[in-house]
Structures are given as structure tokens and as C-alpha cells.
Backbone as a chain_set.jsonl record, in Angstrom:
{"seq": "MKALLITAAALVVVALAAGSKYYSVKNDLITAREAVNAQWSDVDVALQRRADLIPNLVNTVKGFAAHETEVYKSIADARAALINGKTPQDKIAANDQLSGAISRLLVVAENYPQLKSNENFLQLQDELAGTENRIAVERRKYNEVLEHYNVEIQKFPANIVAGIAGFTRNDAYFKTEPGAREAPKVQF", "coords": {"N": [[-50.553, 25.467, 25.968], [-49.695, 23.041, 27.015], [-49.522, 21.507, 24.672], [-47.458, 22.82, 23.395], [-45.309, 22.253, 25.094], [-45.176, 19.477, 24.775], [-44.534, 19.336, 22.064], [-42.058, 20.639, 22.099], [-40.625, 18.856, 23.733], [-40.686, 16.592, 22.099], [-39.194, 17.545, 19.931], [-36.734, 17.891, 21.194], [-36.121, 15.221, 21.833], [-35.938, 14.15, 19.224], [-33.789, 15.716, 18.27], [-31.755, 14.876, 20.017], [-31.61, 12.164, 19.309], [-30.856, 12.393, 16.609], [-28.404, 13.72, 16.902], [-27.015, 11.803, 18.351], [-26.924, 9.723, 16.473], [-25.446, 11.003, 14.47], [-22.91, 11.333, 15.729], [-22.305, 8.677, 16.216], [-22.109, 7.611, 13.618], [-20.05, 9.241, 12.669], [-17.962, 8.436, 14.356], [-17.693, 5.791, 13.465], [-16.771, 6.283, 10.86], [-14.352, 7.553, 11.424], [-13.026, 5.429, 12.618], [-12.855, 3.686, 10.397], [-11.246, 5.236, 8.675], [-8.887, 5.377, 10.176], [-8.228, 2.689, 10.209], [-7.484, 2.348, 7.562], [-5.172, 3.944, 7.564], [-3.609, 2.512, 9.425], [-3.346, 0.057, 8.116], [-1.98, 0.908, 5.874], [0.419, 1.533, 7.082], [1.364, -1.029, 7.685], [1.831, -1.963, 5.087], [3.813, -0.157, 4.353], [5.874, -0.869, 6.122], [6.523, -3.428, 5.147], [7.386, -2.719, 2.575], [9.605, -1.19, 3.276], [11.197, -3.149, 4.434], [11.863, -4.63, 2.179], [13.27, -2.662, 0.783], [15.443, -2.436, 2.485], [16.67, -4.909, 2.164], [17.573, -4.874, -0.446], [20.137, -3.478, -0.949], [22.036, -5.375, 0.015], [21.559, -7.556, -1.669], [22.146, -6.408, -4.149], [24.87, -5.755, -3.791], [25.958, -8.309, -3.576], [25.43, -9.324, -6.136], [26.882, -7.462, -7.608], [29.497, -8.188, -7.071], [29.855, -10.302, -8.777], [29.011, -9.431, -11.261], [30.137, -6.888, -12.254], [29.961, -5.032, -14.317], [27.347, -4.304, -14.87], [26.145, -1.702, -14.527], [23.973, 0.008, -15.145], [21.684, -1.343, -14.315], [22.129, -1.406, -11.548], [22.033, 1.318, -10.976], [19.364, 1.958, -11.623], [18.045, 0.497, -9.663], [19.021, 1.718, -7.338], [17.993, 4.31, -7.689], [15.207, 3.811, -7.696], [14.878, 2.689, -5.163], [15.625, 4.849, -3.549], [13.552, 6.615, -4.209], [11.406, 5.211, -3.119], [12.027, 5.176, -0.364], [12.06, 7.909, 0.157], [9.506, 8.691, -0.488], [6.562, 10.451, 0.239], [3.763, 10.256, 0.327], [1.129, 7.759, 0.121], [0.596, 7.407, -2.634], [3.022, 8.251, -3.836], [4.749, 6.311, -2.825], [3.617, 3.99, -3.834], [4.021, 4.325, -6.596], [6.842, 4.37, -6.613], [7.297, 1.811, -5.66], [6.383, 0.25, -7.807], [8.315, 0.973, -9.698], [10.616, -0.008, -8.422], [10.048, -2.743, -8.37], [10.254, -3.431, -11.082], [12.979, -2.874, -11.478], [14.176, -4.718, -9.755], [13.433, -7.07, -11.025], [14.962, -6.847, -13.362], [17.5, -7.036, -12.195], [17.467, -9.672, -11.259], [17.378, -10.987, -13.682], [19.915, -10.39, -14.631], [21.351, -11.858, -12.75], [20.698, -14.424, -13.56], [22.371, -14.796, -15.7], [24.803, -15.501, -14.677], [26.053, -18.278, -13.692], [27.698, -19.108, -11.509], [27.035, -17.246, -9.597], [24.374, -17.843, -9.094], [24.668, -20.1, -7.588], [25.825, -19.237, -5.303], [25.89, -19.117, -1.817], [25.19, -16.939, -0.128], [23.85, -15.265, -1.932], [21.68, -16.915, -2.616], [20.387, -17.109, -0.13], [19.673, -14.416, 0.302], [18.024, -14.084, -1.9], [15.943, -15.823, -1.232], [14.984, -14.535, 1.093], [14.136, -12.166, -0.07], [12.101, -13.14, -1.733], [10.29, -14.053, 0.212], [9.702, -11.605, 1.395], [8.518, -10.277, -0.745], [6.196, -11.777, -0.929], [5.004, -11.069, 1.513], [4.581, -8.363, 1.017], [2.714, -8.53, -1.047], [0.538, -9.659, 0.324], [0.032, -7.667, 2.26], [-0.554, -5.51, 0.584], [-2.928, -6.391, -0.588], [-4.596, -6.55, 1.696], [-4.564, -3.847, 2.435], [-5.828, -2.633, 0.213], [-8.37, -3.788, 0.547], [-9.219, -2.697, 3.043], [-9.164, -0.005, 2.408], [-11.094, 0.05, 0.402], [-13.352, -0.623, 1.951], [-13.53, 1.664, 3.597], [-14.001, 3.649, 1.607], [-16.483, 2.781, 0.643], [-18.062, 3.003, 2.941], [-18.178, 5.81, 3.363], [-19.901, 6.55, 1.406], [-22.381, 5.512, 1.891], [-25.766, 5.941, 3.008], [-26.747, 7.029, 6.203], [-24.191, 7.93, 6.37], [-22.907, 9.249, 4.307], [-23.836, 11.859, 4.447], [-22.883, 12.692, 6.933], [-20.17, 12.329, 6.391], [-19.74, 14.294, 4.445], [-20.248, 16.625, 5.933], [-18.338, 16.397, 7.979], [-15.956, 16.334, 6.628], [-14.805, 14.024, 5.483], [-13.271, 12.399, 2.837], [-13.142, 10.689, -0.32], [-10.65, 8.202, -0.865], [-8.333, 7.392, -3.156], [-5.97, 5.922, -3.293], [-5.17, 3.292, -4.21], [-3.434, 0.17, -4.573], [-2.479, -0.917, -7.693], [-2.336, -3.109, -10.566], [0.856, -3.565, -12.038], [2.146, -1.776, -14.886], [1.828, -3.61, -17.852], [1.536, -6.026, -16.554], [-0.655, -7.559, -17.075], [-0.234, -8.739, -19.445], [0.462, -11.738, -21.122], [3.346, -13.687, -20.466], [5.997, -14.121, -22.817], [7.114, -17.124, -24.004], [10.031, -18.612, -25.005], [11.818, -21.084, -26.752]], "CA": [[-49.274, 25.402, 26.634], [-49.332, 21.626, 27.107], [-49.144, 21.092, 23.319], [-46.159, 23.422, 23.131], [-44.34, 21.471, 25.862], [-45.067, 18.164, 24.128], [-43.805, 19.568, 20.81], [-40.675, 20.945, 22.462], [-40.033, 17.606, 24.211], [-40.498, 15.743, 20.915], [-38.061, 18.106, 19.183], [-35.52, 17.586, 21.955], [-35.859, 13.786, 21.64], [-35.481, 13.994, 17.838], [-32.456, 16.316, 18.188], [-30.827, 13.979, 20.708], [-31.456, 10.961, 18.484], [-30.075, 12.768, 15.423], [-27.035, 13.98, 17.359], [-26.429, 10.517, 18.708], [-26.647, 9.023, 15.213], [-24.356, 11.728, 13.819], [-21.639, 10.999, 16.367], [-22.067, 7.253, 16.015], [-21.63, 7.456, 12.239], [-18.746, 9.906, 12.587], [-16.997, 7.544, 15.0], [-17.462, 4.666, 12.548], [-15.937, 6.782, 9.761], [-13.008, 7.759, 11.975], [-12.454, 4.087, 12.77], [-12.521, 3.186, 9.057], [-10.105, 6.01, 8.166], [-7.702, 4.963, 10.917], [-7.897, 1.34, 9.734], [-6.736, 2.565, 6.312], [-3.84, 4.425, 7.941], [-2.882, 1.414, 10.069], [-2.99, -0.939, 7.102], [-0.918, 1.498, 5.048], [1.642, 1.394, 7.86], [1.827, -2.406, 7.471], [2.397, -2.013, 3.729], [5.045, 0.628, 4.381], [6.89, -1.678, 6.804], [6.946, -4.475, 4.211], [8.173, -2.064, 1.52], [10.893, -0.804, 3.87], [11.993, -4.376, 4.574], [12.42, -4.936, 0.861], [14.283, -1.642, 0.489], [16.62, -2.746, 3.293], [17.329, -6.109, 1.619], [18.092, -4.621, -1.795], [21.584, -3.214, -1.039], [22.789, -6.62, 0.184], [21.412, -8.333, -2.887], [22.895, -5.706, -5.206], [26.303, -5.916, -3.543], [26.321, -9.685, -3.913], [25.448, -9.433, -7.597], [27.981, -6.623, -8.092], [30.736, -8.95, -6.981], [29.944, -11.214, -9.908], [28.66, -8.766, -12.522], [30.492, -5.497, -11.984], [29.716, -4.149, -15.46], [25.91, -4.07, -15.039], [25.923, -0.476, -13.756], [22.645, 0.59, -15.406], [20.741, -2.046, -13.445], [22.358, -0.948, -10.179], [21.567, 2.702, -10.872], [17.898, 1.974, -11.604], [17.642, 0.002, -8.347], [19.318, 2.77, -6.35], [17.031, 5.403, -7.885], [13.88, 3.352, -7.27], [14.931, 2.535, -3.706], [15.61, 6.204, -2.977], [12.189, 7.141, -4.375], [10.553, 4.514, -2.151], [12.353, 5.636, 0.989], [11.747, 9.338, 0.279], [8.1, 8.946, -0.809], [5.822, 11.036, 1.37], [2.364, 9.844, 0.32], [0.94, 6.409, -0.423], [0.711, 7.432, -4.096], [4.451, 8.308, -4.144], [5.367, 5.021, -2.511], [3.084, 2.999, -4.777], [4.748, 4.525, -7.861], [8.224, 3.933, -6.403], [7.252, 0.357, -5.541], [6.305, -0.297, -9.163], [9.629, 1.204, -10.303], [11.556, -0.916, -7.782], [9.74, -4.105, -8.814], [10.86, -3.593, -12.406], [14.432, -2.882, -11.334], [14.548, -6.005, -9.151], [13.293, -8.075, -12.087], [16.149, -6.744, -14.223], [18.632, -7.549, -11.43], [17.387, -11.134, -11.245], [17.757, -11.433, -15.037], [21.38, -10.326, -14.639], [21.83, -12.989, -11.955], [20.525, -15.645, -14.357], [23.49, -14.901, -16.645], [26.016, -15.855, -13.947], [25.773, -19.542, -12.985], [28.391, -19.177, -10.223], [26.278, -16.405, -8.671], [23.154, -18.553, -8.724], [24.981, -21.139, -6.6], [26.412, -18.576, -4.14], [25.009, -19.305, -0.66], [24.701, -15.637, 0.318], [22.867, -14.826, -2.917], [20.492, -17.753, -2.473], [19.694, -16.72, 1.1], [19.067, -13.108, 0.048], [16.936, -14.288, -2.852], [14.837, -16.404, -0.467], [14.427, -13.478, 1.935], [13.425, -11.241, -0.948], [10.863, -13.808, -2.149], [9.388, -13.989, 1.359], [9.281, -10.212, 1.553], [7.579, -9.994, -1.836], [4.915, -12.382, -0.545], [4.434, -10.209, 2.558], [4.105, -7.143, 0.376], [1.479, -8.864, -1.772], [-0.528, -9.834, 1.318], [-0.28, -6.362, 2.857], [-1.2, -4.698, -0.451], [-4.307, -6.862, -0.703], [-5.316, -6.107, 2.889], [-4.699, -2.391, 2.355], [-6.884, -2.34, -0.759], [-9.659, -4.162, 1.142], [-9.569, -1.721, 4.07], [-9.437, 1.246, 1.7], [-12.402, -0.119, -0.246], [-14.366, -0.534, 3.012], [-13.645, 3.089, 3.95], [-14.643, 4.374, 0.504], [-17.894, 2.378, 0.602], [-18.738, 3.556, 4.116], [-18.455, 7.247, 3.249], [-20.916, 6.759, 0.378], [-23.658, 4.985, 2.36], [-26.633, 6.838, 3.767], [-26.585, 8.475, 6.349], [-22.777, 8.268, 6.537], [-22.485, 10.207, 3.287], [-24.157, 13.201, 4.944], [-21.906, 12.959, 7.987], [-18.859, 12.446, 5.742], [-19.679, 15.611, 3.829], [-20.18, 17.644, 6.981], [-17.121, 16.235, 8.78], [-14.763, 16.443, 5.787], [-14.256, 12.749, 5.031], [-13.286, 12.34, 1.373], [-12.731, 9.437, -0.963], [-9.209, 7.987, -0.971], [-8.111, 6.508, -4.305], [-4.576, 5.462, -3.294], [-5.158, 1.831, -4.304], [-2.39, -0.507, -5.329], [-3.007, -1.476, -8.937], [-1.351, -3.945, -11.239], [1.921, -2.821, -12.704], [1.976, -1.745, -16.345], [2.295, -4.809, -18.535], [1.341, -7.233, -15.74], [-1.76, -8.35, -17.609], [0.197, -9.398, -20.679], [1.026, -13.071, -20.894], [4.777, -13.713, -20.81], [6.355, -14.843, -24.04], [8.033, -18.207, -23.719], [10.782, -19.0, -26.199], [12.727, -22.213, -26.554]], "C": [[-48.754, 23.964, 26.708], [-48.863, 21.11, 25.748], [-47.756, 21.626, 22.966], [-45.052, 22.665, 23.865], [-44.12, 20.092, 25.232], [-44.278, 18.3, 22.831], [-42.335, 19.837, 21.097], [-39.961, 19.679, 22.926], [-39.754, 16.664, 23.032], [-39.31, 16.23, 20.097], [-36.743, 17.82, 19.881], [-35.146, 16.122, 21.767], [-35.325, 13.531, 20.233], [-34.067, 14.543, 17.687], [-31.419, 15.43, 18.866], [-30.568, 12.713, 19.895], [-30.594, 11.263, 17.257], [-28.619, 13.019, 15.795], [-26.31, 12.703, 17.707], [-26.046, 9.734, 17.457], [-25.472, 9.67, 14.493], [-23.017, 11.309, 14.414], [-21.298, 9.52, 16.235], [-21.494, 7.001, 14.619], [-20.246, 8.073, 12.092], [-17.666, 9.032, 13.219], [-16.687, 6.336, 14.128], [-16.553, 5.084, 11.391], [-14.498, 7.033, 10.225], [-12.302, 6.414, 12.129], [-12.021, 3.518, 11.421], [-11.303, 3.914, 8.493], [-8.821, 5.588, 8.877], [-7.283, 3.537, 10.559], [-7.107, 1.424, 8.435], [-5.314, 2.996, 6.654], [-2.998, 3.315, 8.57], [-2.456, 0.375, 9.049], [-1.913, -0.39, 6.183], [0.418, 1.366, 5.769], [2.218, -0.012, 7.7], [2.442, -2.572, 6.095], [3.754, -1.32, 3.73], [6.177, -0.142, 5.05], [7.411, -2.765, 5.865], [7.786, -3.886, 3.083], [9.552, -1.665, 2.044], [11.787, -2.02, 4.041], [12.632, -4.743, 3.249], [13.516, -3.935, 0.516], [15.564, -1.9, 1.277], [17.38, -3.968, 2.765], [18.059, -5.828, 0.305], [19.594, -4.347, -1.811], [22.433, -4.477, -0.88], [22.731, -7.474, -1.071], [22.226, -7.709, -4.02], [24.394, -5.898, -5.015], [26.779, -7.323, -3.861], [26.41, -9.862, -5.421], [26.606, -8.62, -8.167], [29.307, -7.372, -8.077], [30.938, -9.873, -8.166], [29.765, -10.497, -11.246], [28.894, -7.258, -12.39], [30.102, -4.554, -13.114], [28.235, -3.821, -15.691], [25.467, -2.801, -14.301], [24.542, 0.134, -13.974], [21.581, -0.049, -14.508], [20.888, -1.55, -12.01], [21.84, 0.47, -9.975], [20.043, 2.754, -10.803], [17.373, 1.464, -10.257], [17.871, 1.076, -7.289], [18.315, 3.914, -6.462], [15.643, 5.019, -7.371], [13.82, 3.206, -5.749], [14.881, 3.895, -3.026], [14.213, 6.819, -3.072], [11.241, 6.501, -3.373], [10.783, 5.039, -0.739], [11.917, 7.086, 1.188], [10.297, 9.671, -0.047], [7.347, 9.42, 0.415], [4.387, 10.523, 1.462], [2.259, 8.397, -0.148], [1.089, 6.378, -1.948], [2.18, 7.455, -4.522], [5.094, 6.941, -3.934], [4.866, 3.914, -3.438], [3.819, 3.108, -6.104], [6.194, 4.047, -7.732], [8.3, 2.414, -6.274], [7.204, -0.291, -6.922], [7.655, -0.175, -9.883], [10.647, 0.217, -9.735], [11.307, -2.363, -8.206], [10.365, -4.388, -10.175], [12.372, -3.685, -12.325], [14.914, -4.203, -10.73], [14.451, -7.117, -10.196], [14.51, -8.058, -13.001], [17.388, -7.276, -13.511], [18.632, -9.079, -11.427], [17.687, -11.725, -12.621], [19.275, -11.417, -15.165], [21.936, -11.533, -13.896], [21.723, -14.302, -12.724], [21.703, -15.867, -15.31], [24.797, -15.322, -15.984], [25.766, -17.105, -13.112], [26.467, -19.633, -11.62], [27.684, -18.324, -9.173], [25.042, -17.151, -8.181], [23.423, -19.637, -7.682], [25.617, -20.549, -5.34], [25.429, -18.62, -2.975], [24.395, -17.989, -0.176], [23.614, -15.125, -0.637], [21.572, -15.623, -2.778], [19.692, -17.386, -1.23], [18.993, -15.375, 0.907], [17.877, -13.229, -0.899], [15.718, -14.891, -2.151], [14.177, -15.357, 0.432], [13.622, -12.491, 1.109], [12.101, -11.85, -1.408], [9.842, -13.783, -1.014], [8.846, -12.585, 1.575], [8.29, -9.824, 0.469], [6.209, -10.583, -1.528], [4.23, -11.551, 0.537], [3.846, -8.939, 1.955], [2.791, -7.414, -0.344], [0.301, -9.01, -0.805], [-0.942, -8.486, 1.887], [-0.956, -5.436, 1.847], [-2.67, -5.083, -0.59], [-5.142, -6.383, 0.486], [-5.562, -4.597, 2.852], [-5.818, -2.017, 1.388], [-8.265, -2.681, -0.202], [-10.122, -3.131, 2.169], [-9.913, -0.378, 3.428], [-10.79, 1.188, 0.997], [-13.524, 0.009, 0.786], [-14.6, 0.921, 3.406], [-14.4, 3.851, 2.86], [-16.126, 4.02, 0.372], [-18.654, 3.021, 1.756], [-19.075, 5.033, 3.952], [-19.49, 7.562, 2.173], [-22.3, 6.291, 0.81], [-24.45, 6.065, 3.092], [-26.79, 6.286, 5.165], [-25.126, 8.906, 6.484], [-22.312, 9.279, 5.492], [-22.767, 11.646, 3.714], [-23.136, 13.607, 6.008], [-20.519, 13.16, 7.376], [-18.697, 13.816, 5.094], [-19.516, 16.723, 4.845], [-18.824, 17.608, 7.688], [-15.844, 16.235, 7.941], [-14.101, 15.131, 5.411], [-14.374, 12.7, 3.514], [-12.802, 10.983, 0.894], [-11.21, 9.388, -1.063], [-8.991, 6.979, -2.09], [-6.682, 5.992, -4.398], [-4.512, 3.934, -3.254], [-3.865, 1.361, -4.955], [-3.064, -1.116, -6.544], [-1.944, -2.365, -9.562], [-0.34, -3.061, -11.948], [1.669, -2.817, -14.207], [2.579, -3.003, -16.972], [2.056, -6.1, -17.773], [0.242, -8.125, -16.292], [-1.386, -9.076, -18.903], [0.813, -10.751, -20.341], [2.493, -13.046, -21.268], [5.006, -14.534, -22.07], [7.407, -15.885, -23.672], [8.712, -18.62, -25.023], [11.712, -20.142, -25.851], [13.857, -22.161, -27.542]], "O": [[-47.571, 23.694, 26.5], [-47.898, 20.348, 25.683], [-46.975, 20.941, 22.306], [-43.972, 22.46, 23.31], [-42.989, 19.609, 25.171], [-43.434, 17.454, 22.533], [-41.463, 19.312, 20.405], [-38.811, 19.449, 22.552], [-38.707, 16.02, 22.982], [-38.509, 15.426, 19.622], [-35.742, 17.536, 19.224], [-33.973, 15.809, 21.562], [-34.365, 12.78, 20.063], [-33.227, 13.91, 17.046], [-30.319, 15.252, 18.342], [-29.432, 12.248, 19.808], [-29.708, 10.482, 16.908], [-27.708, 12.585, 15.09], [-25.131, 12.539, 17.394], [-24.964, 9.15, 17.392], [-24.602, 8.975, 13.967], [-22.091, 10.967, 13.679], [-20.125, 9.157, 16.151], [-20.517, 6.269, 14.462], [-19.368, 7.488, 11.458], [-16.571, 8.906, 12.669], [-15.537, 5.902, 14.06], [-15.669, 4.328, 10.989], [-13.547, 6.754, 9.495], [-11.121, 6.283, 11.806], [-10.943, 2.934, 11.311], [-10.425, 3.288, 7.899], [-7.777, 5.458, 8.238], [-6.095, 3.218, 10.604], [-6.165, 0.658, 8.228], [-4.355, 2.468, 6.093], [-1.808, 3.195, 8.278], [-1.335, -0.132, 9.104], [-1.028, -1.13, 5.753], [1.441, 1.112, 5.133], [3.434, -0.17, 7.591], [3.462, -3.246, 5.945], [4.725, -1.835, 3.175], [7.32, -0.078, 4.597], [8.619, -2.995, 5.799], [8.784, -4.481, 2.676], [10.549, -1.789, 1.333], [12.995, -1.941, 3.821], [13.803, -5.121, 3.199], [14.573, -4.318, 0.013], [16.657, -1.612, 0.789], [18.6, -4.046, 2.907], [19.054, -6.481, -0.008], [20.289, -4.942, -2.633], [23.443, -4.631, -1.568], [23.738, -8.048, -1.487], [22.912, -8.413, -4.76], [25.11, -6.175, -5.977], [27.888, -7.506, -4.363], [27.351, -10.475, -5.927], [27.247, -9.057, -9.122], [30.136, -7.203, -8.971], [32.073, -10.191, -8.52], [30.321, -10.928, -12.257], [27.952, -6.466, -12.415], [29.928, -3.36, -12.868], [27.916, -3.111, -16.645], [24.508, -2.838, -13.53], [23.993, 0.729, -13.047], [20.688, 0.635, -14.008], [19.892, -1.302, -11.331], [21.275, 0.786, -8.928], [19.487, 3.513, -10.009], [16.356, 1.956, -9.768], [17.01, 1.313, -6.442], [17.842, 4.429, -5.449], [14.986, 5.808, -6.692], [12.82, 3.563, -5.126], [14.171, 4.07, -2.036], [13.747, 7.464, -2.133], [10.364, 7.175, -2.833], [9.83, 5.313, -0.009], [11.454, 7.451, 2.268], [9.889, 10.823, 0.101], [7.482, 8.853, 1.499], [3.855, 10.371, 2.562], [3.195, 7.868, -0.747], [1.648, 5.426, -2.494], [2.556, 6.759, -5.466], [5.881, 6.477, -4.759], [5.62, 3.003, -3.782], [4.202, 2.091, -6.682], [6.715, 3.394, -8.636], [9.264, 1.8, -6.73], [7.906, -1.27, -7.175], [8.083, -1.093, -10.583], [11.454, -0.336, -10.482], [12.256, -3.127, -8.381], [10.936, -5.457, -10.394], [12.984, -4.489, -13.028], [15.939, -4.742, -11.146], [15.301, -8.007, -10.238], [15.032, -9.108, -13.375], [18.24, -7.9, -14.143], [19.682, -9.703, -11.576], [18.196, -12.842, -12.716], [19.858, -12.333, -15.746], [22.887, -12.163, -14.359], [22.559, -15.19, -12.559], [21.996, -17.004, -15.682], [25.804, -15.485, -16.673], [25.323, -17.015, -11.967], [25.894, -20.174, -10.674], [27.729, -18.644, -7.985], [24.704, -17.097, -6.999], [22.508, -20.05, -6.97], [25.918, -21.288, -4.403], [24.275, -18.215, -3.116], [23.209, -17.939, 0.149], [22.584, -14.614, -0.196], [20.484, -15.048, -2.822], [18.461, -17.355, -1.267], [17.84, -15.216, 1.309], [16.857, -12.563, -0.724], [14.584, -14.511, -2.445], [12.951, -15.299, 0.522], [12.559, -12.034, 1.53], [11.088, -11.153, -1.466], [8.662, -13.522, -1.246], [7.672, -12.403, 1.897], [7.322, -9.114, 0.741], [5.182, -9.972, -1.826], [3.017, -11.349, 0.489], [2.759, -8.499, 2.332], [1.859, -6.615, -0.258], [-0.802, -8.539, -1.087], [-2.133, -8.191, 1.985], [-1.837, -4.659, 2.215], [-3.544, -4.222, -0.694], [-6.25, -5.875, 0.314], [-6.647, -4.132, 3.2], [-6.662, -1.179, 1.706], [-9.228, -1.952, -0.446], [-11.287, -2.733, 2.166], [-10.845, 0.302, 3.857], [-11.54, 2.164, 0.998], [-14.531, 0.67, 0.531], [-15.745, 1.356, 3.534], [-15.325, 4.608, 3.153], [-16.936, 4.879, 0.022], [-19.762, 3.524, 1.57], [-20.152, 5.465, 4.362], [-19.913, 8.71, 2.038], [-23.293, 6.633, 0.169], [-23.886, 6.971, 3.705], [-26.963, 5.073, 5.281], [-24.838, 10.085, 6.686], [-21.418, 10.081, 5.763], [-22.008, 12.553, 3.373], [-22.599, 14.715, 5.986], [-19.778, 14.052, 7.79], [-17.632, 14.427, 5.187], [-18.738, 17.655, 4.641], [-18.232, 18.651, 7.963], [-14.75, 16.143, 8.499], [-12.925, 15.13, 5.049], [-15.451, 12.931, 2.965], [-12.142, 10.24, 1.62], [-10.562, 10.405, -1.314], [-9.422, 5.83, -1.982], [-6.226, 5.655, -5.491], [-3.878, 3.356, -2.372], [-3.279, 2.062, -5.78], [-4.107, -1.759, -6.426], [-0.79, -2.368, -9.131], [-0.652, -1.957, -12.394], [1.054, -3.74, -14.742], [3.7, -3.398, -16.651], [2.346, -7.177, -18.294], [0.213, -9.322, -16.007], [-2.136, -9.922, -19.389], [1.586, -10.88, -19.391], [2.86, -12.449, -22.279], [4.302, -15.506, -22.342], [8.45, -15.564, -23.105], [8.051, -18.936, -26.012], [12.32, -20.161, -24.78], [14.727, -23.031, -27.531]]}, "num_chains": 1, "name": "protein.A"}
């Protein structure tokens, strides 16, 4: 009888320890997942700031280069996709599309010397450059937090808890834009 009580007590201690570890690991995974969500929110705010600046920049350029309608349409389409994106993957794709459209807009601006000296355009261009830097910082932080989460759910014993509790890998990383690895061609 005494041996049975000792065995039962040992099993209770082991069960309590295992349960405690399970909930501790689960709480760590919840914290990591919420860090990903919070960091994504920071990225989303920076992307929204850029989307809000774009109409002012486009309108300023339109005043000087009214015939560049294809560029304006691509910016409007990309901006709409960014604003209406529901998932990080949707917004990441729209961000890449918008980056390309903004590049084309700035090329248009290069063709109009009077525009390049316009005070409003210069101020908007500076704000856009600052916003682009914020986006780059937030994208980097988001990728780091997402990587931490993905690593945590693969470690033992967290991988067991992750499987039981439904934590899955999240691959919504920001990646380089197509063609970003190619060296620019400089012509004189």
C-alpha cells in the first residue's frame, strides 16, 4: 500500500511538472506569436503612411507632367492593393508593386527640371524618403521577430506543444523585390 502511495505521489509530481512546462512553453509561444502580430502592425503603419503620402506626390507631379497617365494608374492600382490587402502576404506583394510604381514616378520627375526645384515636391520627396527608411527598419524588425517565432516552434519541447496547441510556421517574410539583386547599369 505504501509503495502504491509513493508511486501515485511520484506520478502526480511528474504530471504537475509536465503540465507546468506545457503551459510555460505555450505561454512563450503565444508571446512570440503576438510579437509577430505587433511587429506586423508597425510595418502596416509605415506602409499606410507611405500610401497616404503618395496622392500628394502624384498630384504635384501631375501638375508638371499631365501626360504620364500610365505611371499614375500603376501607382493608384498599387496603392489600392496595399490599402485593401487583408493578409501580410497581400500587403507584401502590393508593397513590391507600389515600390516599382514610385520608382517610375521619380523617373518621370527627373525629366522635369522645374518640378525637381518645386518646394512642395522636394518636401514630399524628403518625407517619402524618410518613410521608406522607416519601412525598411520595420520590415527588418518584422522579419527578425517572425524568424524568432518560427525557430521557437521548432525547438524541443516547444515543437510538441506547438503541434498540440496549433501553432504553425508563418512564412510571410519580406523578401527582396524581383531584380533587386541585379547591379544597376550605369550609362554615360
